C-alpha positions in Angstrom: 56.3 98.8 104.1 53.0 97.2 103.4 51.3 95.6 106.0 51.6 91.9 103.5 55.1 92.5 103.6 55.5 93.4 107.3 53.6 90.1 108.1 56.6 88.0 106.0 59.3 89.6 108.1 57.5 88.9 111.4 57.5 85.6 110.3 61.2 85.1 110.2 61.3 85.5 113.9 61.9 82.9 116.4 59.5 82.0 118.9 61.1 82.1 122.4 61.3 78.0 122.6 63.5 77.8 119.8 66.1 80.1 121.2 65.8 78.1 124.4 66.6 75.5 122.7 69.4 76.8 121.0 73.1 75.9 122.3 73.4 79.7 122.7 70.1 80.2 125.0 71.1 77.1 126.8 74.4 78.3 127.9 72.7 81.7 129.0 70.1 79.6 131.6 72.7 77.5 132.7 74.4 81.2 133.8 71.7 83.5 134.3 68.2 80.8 135.4 65.9 79.9 132.9 62.8 82.8 134.0 65.2 85.4 133.3 66.7 84.3 130.4 63.2 83.8 129.0 61.9 87.0 130.0 65.1 88.8 128.3 64.3 86.5 125.2 60.2 88.0 124.9 61.5 91.8 125.4 64.3 91.2 122.7 61.5 90.1 120.1 59.3 92.5 121.4 61.8 95.2 120.6 62.4 93.5 117.4 58.5 93.3 116.6 58.1 97.2 117.6 61.1 97.9 115.0 59.2 96.3 112.3 56.1 98.0 113.1 57.9 101.5 112.7 59.6 100.4 109.5 62.8 100.6 111.1 63.6 97.2 110.1 63.3 95.6 106.7 64.0 91.6 105.7 67.9 92.4 105.1 68.0 95.0 108.5 66.3 91.7 110.4 68.5 88.8 109.0 71.5 91.0 110.7 69.7 91.9 114.0 69.2 87.9 113.7 72.6 87.2 113.3 73.7 89.1 116.6 70.5 88.2 118.4 72.4 85.9 121.2 74.9 88.9 122.1 72.0 91.1 122.5 70.4 88.6 124.6 73.2 87.8 126.6 73.6 92.5 127.1 70.1 92.0 127.7 70.3 89.5 130.6 73.7 91.3 131.9 71.2 94.2 132.4 68.4 92.8 133.9 70.7 91.4 136.5 73.0 94.5 137.0 72.3 97.9 138.3 69.0 100.4 136.9 70.2 103.4 138.1 73.3 104.1 136.0 75.4 107.0 134.8 74.5 108.6 131.3 75.9 111.3 128.9 73.8 114.3 129.1 74.0 115.3 125.2 70.7 117.4 125.2 71.6 121.1 126.4 69.5 121.0 129.1 71.3 121.7 132.0 68.9 121.3 135.0 67.3 118.0 133.5 65.0 116.9 136.1 64.6 113.5 134.2 68.8 112.8 134.3 68.9 113.5 137.8 68.7 117.1 138.2 72.5 118.9 139.1 75.8 116.9 138.6 77.6 116.3 142.2 80.8 118.3 142.2 83.7 115.6 142.8 84.5 117.1 146.0 80.7 116.1 146.9 81.1 113.1 145.8 84.3 112.4 147.7 82.8 114.0 151.1 80.0 111.0 150.8 82.4 108.3 150.3 84.3 109.4 153.2 81.7 110.1 155.7 79.2 107.0 154.7 81.7 104.3 154.8 81.9 104.5 158.4 80.5 105.9 161.2 80.2 109.3 161.6 79.4 112.4 164.2 75.3 112.8 162.1 73.4 113.1 165.5 76.5 113.4 168.2 78.1 116.0 169.8 81.8 115.5 170.1 82.6 118.3 172.4 80.0 117.2 174.5 80.2 113.3 174.3 76.6 113.6 173.9 73.2 113.3 171.6 73.5 116.7 169.1 71.5 117.8 166.2 71.7 116.7 162.8 70.7 119.8 161.2 73.8 121.7 163.0 76.2 120.7 160.4 74.8 122.7 157.5 73.6 125.1 159.9 77.1 127.1 160.1 78.0 126.9 156.9 74.8 128.7 155.8 75.1 131.3 158.4 79.0 132.2 157.3 77.4 132.8 153.6 75.0 135.1 154.6 77.0 136.8 156.9 79.3 137.5 154.4 76.2 138.8 152.1 75.5 141.2 155.7 72.7 139.1 156.2 72.7 138.3 160.1 70.0 136.3 162.4 69.2 134.1 160.1 69.0 130.3 160.5 68.4 127.3 157.9 66.6 123.6 158.0 67.5 120.9 155.8 64.7 118.6 154.4 64.4 116.1 151.7 62.9 118.3 148.8 61.5 121.9 147.9 58.1 120.4 148.1 58.6 119.4 151.8 60.3 122.9 152.8 56.6 124.2 151.3 54.7 121.7 153.4 56.5 121.7 156.6 56.8 125.7 156.6 53.0 125.8 155.9 52.3 123.3 158.8 54.3 124.7 161.1 53.6 128.6 160.4 50.2 128.5 159.2 47.9 125.6 159.9 44.4 125.6 160.7 45.0 129.3 159.7 44.6 131.3 156.1 47.8 132.2 153.4 46.9 134.5 151.0 48.4 134.2 147.7 48.1 135.5 143.9 46.2 133.3 141.6 49.1 134.1 139.1 51.4 132.0 141.4 49.0 128.9 141.8 51.5 126.8 139.8 52.2 123.2 139.2 55.9 122.1 140.1 56.3 119.1 138.1 54.5 115.4 138.7 51.1 117.1 139.0 52.2 118.4 142.5 50.4 121.6 142.7 50.9 124.8 145.4 46.9 124.3 146.3 46.9 120.8 147.0 50.4 121.0 149.0 48.4 123.8 151.0 45.4 121.2 151.7 47.8 118.7 153.0 49.5 121.3 155.8 46.1 122.5 157.0 46.3 126.0 156.0 43.8 127.4 154.2 44.2 129.3 150.8 43.2 132.6 150.3 43.5 133.4 146.6 43.9 136.8 145.4 43.9 139.0 142.5 44.1 137.6 139.1 45.9 134.9 136.6 47.9 138.1 135.0 47.6 140.8 137.4 47.5 141.2 141.2 48.3 144.7 143.4 49.4 145.0 146.4 45.7 146.2 147.6 44.2 142.8 147.1 46.8 141.3 149.8 45.5 144.2 152.3 41.9 143.4 151.4 42.3 139.6 152.3 44.2 140.1 155.9 41.9 138.7 158.5 42.1 138.1 162.0 42.7 134.3 160.4 45.8 135.8 158.2 49.1 133.4 159.1 51.5 134.4 155.8 51.6 135.9 153.1 53.2 133.7 150.4 55.4 134.7 147.1 55.8 131.5 144.4 58.1 132.5 142.4 56.8 131.0 138.5 60.0 129.7 138.0 59.0 127.0 135.1 56.6 129.9 133.3 56.4 133.2 132.1 53.0 135.6 132.0 53.5 138.3 129.2 51.3 140.7 128.3 49.0 143.0 130.6 50.2 142.0 133.7 51.2 143.1 137.2 52.6 141.9 140.3 53.6 143.9 143.4 57.3 144.1 144.4 58.7 141.6 147.0 59.5 144.9 149.4 55.7 145.7 149.0 54.5 142.6 150.5 57.2 142.5 153.1 56.3 146.3 154.3 52.4 145.3 154.3 53.7 142.1 156.5 55.3 144.4 158.8 51.9 146.6 159.1 50.0 143.9 160.3 52.4 142.2 162.6 52.2 138.8 159.3 55.0 137.0 158.0 55.9 136.5 154.1 57.6 133.5 153.2 59.0 133.1 149.8 58.9 129.7 147.7 61.6 130.6 145.2 61.9 127.2 143.9 65.2 127.0 142.3 67.4 128.9 144.6 70.4 130.4 143.7 73.3 131.3 145.7 75.3 133.6 143.4 73.8 136.6 141.3 73.2 135.0 137.8 73.6 138.4 135.9 77.3 137.7 135.9 76.2 134.5 134.1 73.9 136.2 131.6 70.6 135.1 132.9 68.6 138.1 134.0 65.4 138.2 136.3 65.8 134.8 138.0 66.4 136.2 142.1 68.9 134.3 144.5 68.4 133.5 147.9 70.4 136.5 149.6 68.3 139.5 147.4 64.9 137.8 148.6 66.5 137.5 152.4 67.8 141.1 152.1 64.8 142.3 151.2 63.1 141.1 154.3 61.7 138.5 153.6 60.8 136.1 157.1 61.2 133.0 155.2 62.7 131.5 151.9 62.4 128.2 150.4 64.5 126.4 148.0 65.6 123.2 146.4 69.7 122.2 146.8 70.0 120.0 143.3 69.1 123.0 141.2 70.5 126.0 140.6 72.7 125.7 144.1 74.2 122.8 142.7 74.4 120.2 145.3 72.4 117.3 146.6 68.6 117.0 146.5 67.0 118.7 149.3 64.8 121.0 150.3 66.2 124.1 152.2 64.4 126.9 154.6 66.1 129.8 155.3 65.1 132.9 157.0 64.0 134.1 160.9 65.2 131.7 163.4 62.3 131.9 165.4 60.2 130.7 163.0 62.9 128.3 162.0 62.9 126.7 165.5 58.9 126.2 164.8 60.2 124.0 161.6 62.2 122.1 163.7 59.9 121.3 166.6 57.2 120.5 164.1 56.1 116.6 164.5 56.5 116.7 160.3 60.3 117.5 160.2 61.3 113.9 161.6 59.4 112.5 158.6 60.7 114.9 155.9 64.7 114.8 157.3 68.0 114.1 155.2 70.6 111.8 155.8 74.0 111.3 155.9 74.7 111.4 152.6 72.4 114.1 151.7 74.2 116.3 154.9 77.9 115.3 153.2 77.4 116.6 149.7 75.3 119.6 151.1 78.3 120.7 153.5 80.8 120.0 150.6 78.9 122.1 148.1 78.5 125.2 150.7 82.4 125.2 151.2 83.1 125.1 147.6 81.1 128.7 147.7 82.7 129.7 150.8 86.1 129.2 149.0 84.4 131.1 145.9 85.6 128.4 143.6 82.2 128.1 141.6 83.7 127.0 138.6 83.9 123.5 140.5 80.3 123.1 140.3 79.4 121.7 137.7 76.2 123.4 136.8 77.6 126.8 137.6 80.7 125.5 135.2 78.0 124.8 132.1 76.2 128.2 132.5 79.3 130.4 132.0 81.0 128.1 129.4 81.6 130.1 126.7 79.5 129.2 123.3 82.9 129.2 121.3 84.1 126.4 123.7 81.5 124.1 122.9 81.7 124.6 119.1 85.2 123.8 119.1 84.5 120.4 120.6 81.6 119.7 118.2 84.2 120.3 115.4 86.7 118.0 116.8 83.7 115.3 117.3 82.7 115.4 114.2 85.1 114.1 112.5 84.6 110.9 114.0 81.3 110.1 113.1 82.0 107.5 110.8 79.2 107.0 107.4 77.4 109.7 109.4 76.1 113.0 108.4 77.8 115.4 110.9 77.3 119.1 110.8 78.2 121.7 114.0 74.7 123.3 114.5 74.3 126.6 116.5 71.6 126.1 118.8 70.6 127.4 122.6 71.0 125.4 125.9 68.2 125.5 128.0 68.6 126.2 131.9 65.9 123.4 132.9 64.8 122.0 136.5 62.2 124.8 136.5 64.8 127.6 136.9 64.8 130.6 134.8 61.9 130.2 132.4 62.2 131.5 128.9 66.2 132.0 129.2 68.3 130.1 126.9 72.5 130.8 126.7 74.1 130.7 123.3 75.6 127.0 122.2 76.5 124.5 119.7 75.6 121.4 118.9 76.7 118.3 116.8 74.2 117.5 114.2 73.8 113.9 112.6 71.8 112.2 110.0 72.4 109.3 108.5 70.4 108.2 104.8 68.5 105.3 105.6 68.1 105.5 109.0 65.8 107.6 111.2 66.6 110.0 113.9 64.4 108.3 116.3 67.1 104.9 115.3 69.7 107.1 115.7 68.9 108.4 119.4 68.2 104.7 119.9 71.4 103.4 119.2 73.3 106.2 121.0 70.9 105.6 124.4 72.0 101.7 124.2 75.8 102.5 124.2 77.5 100.7 127.5 77.3 104.3 129.0 73.9 105.3 127.8 74.5 108.5 125.7 71.0 110.8 125.6 70.7 113.3 122.9 67.5 115.7 121.5 65.8 114.7 118.4 64.8 117.9 116.4 63.8 118.3 112.5 64.3 114.3 112.1 68.0 115.2 113.1 69.9 114.3 116.6 71.6 117.0 118.1 74.6 116.6 120.6 74.4 120.2 122.5 78.3 119.7 124.4 77.6 122.4 126.9 76.0 119.8 129.3 79.1 117.2 127.8 81.8 116.7 130.8 84.9 117.3 128.7 86.5 114.1 129.9 83.3 112.3 128.2 84.4 113.6 124.4 87.0 110.5 124.1 84.1 108.2 124.5 81.6 110.3 122.0 84.0 109.8 119.8 84.7 106.1 119.7 80.8 105.8 120.2 80.4 107.7 116.8 82.9 105.9 115.2 81.3 102.6 115.7 77.7 103.8 115.9 76.9 102.0 112.6 78.9 99.1 112.8 76.5 96.9 115.0 73.4 97.3 116.5 73.7 97.9 120.7 70.4 96.3 121.6 
């Protein structure tokens, strides 16, 4: 499409003042206010201009869009006046999708939140003594039961608002003013530009780097130990891999070195599974139990990744160390609320009952690829006017967990003559319940591993009507 032709199309767009003078525009102003409607009109026109610039709208398609512009404006005004945080359908195949809220909660966890927060609760009240209690005691007993089943005793746990907070609190409480030894190959960036050295600097601990990016030996740690050393830190490389000419001491070696020198060993696991992932076909991803059995003094991990619970940072380990974390001023600043504890308790009870399939993350990890394939085949018949094929693909664990590990899966591959994959994906995102897919080689892929089977009917209806109107 030439620039001259695009200019002619641009001139077909109405001005905001023209839209306000229409009967539909005036009615919207009465219902939603002039400022809200004016802003919606500007955004709608900006989006049409962008689609013209991208070549997605020729003169005929623009006329179609202008014909339904009043309805599109009403939808946009209603969206602007409604909730910003919305439920979406994750069809990307990324199980722990950070941008889409990480681990979905179980129905039991959601019910526990509703039951607990719609009235008062004993969040910090001891019902036996009739006096003030400690809020972290609720999760503590459940963690203790889980660890005891694994033969791990004398372990305590605290809960803060995410794993970065758990690392910050642990370093501040256990190593503030002292030195922490860590391999150069583990100075990771954990997302959102948050880096381990920067977190350590905020904690007041001094970083002592040892080894090289690809090779660090136990002797490197031992040479760096001084009277100022407070911790030996192992950071799990949860979002990347180093392959080739590499070396890293075993965790047990670090623990033994720490014992000989009277220094604690802390491991930042990141994702933090409470199941052995080998049975899910995922090798090489450590779980919390294995780290504690090895003798690590303190393990930090996330609640909303492989554990399958709410956003939280968890620190489990030596009770004396955990008590120092509780006593630190940062603990109150980083603590979680009653909704988090309610969801976390429900998640831990699910583990105690060994009802792992009730946790959406673990269900998706174990879902057979053949089941995904059958659902894709059924859905393909609904894709009216689209080229729909079932394609082999790979689902990703995501969320900084199990880097490089994938699960065999299937996706519904969609294409449409005269419409780009980008435009198809946009239309899916603009459904009443947004559908987030991925685009590869100018095709839209819907990997149903990460879609609840209860949403298949909604997907079917959305695909049947996808080309009938533009859900701007």
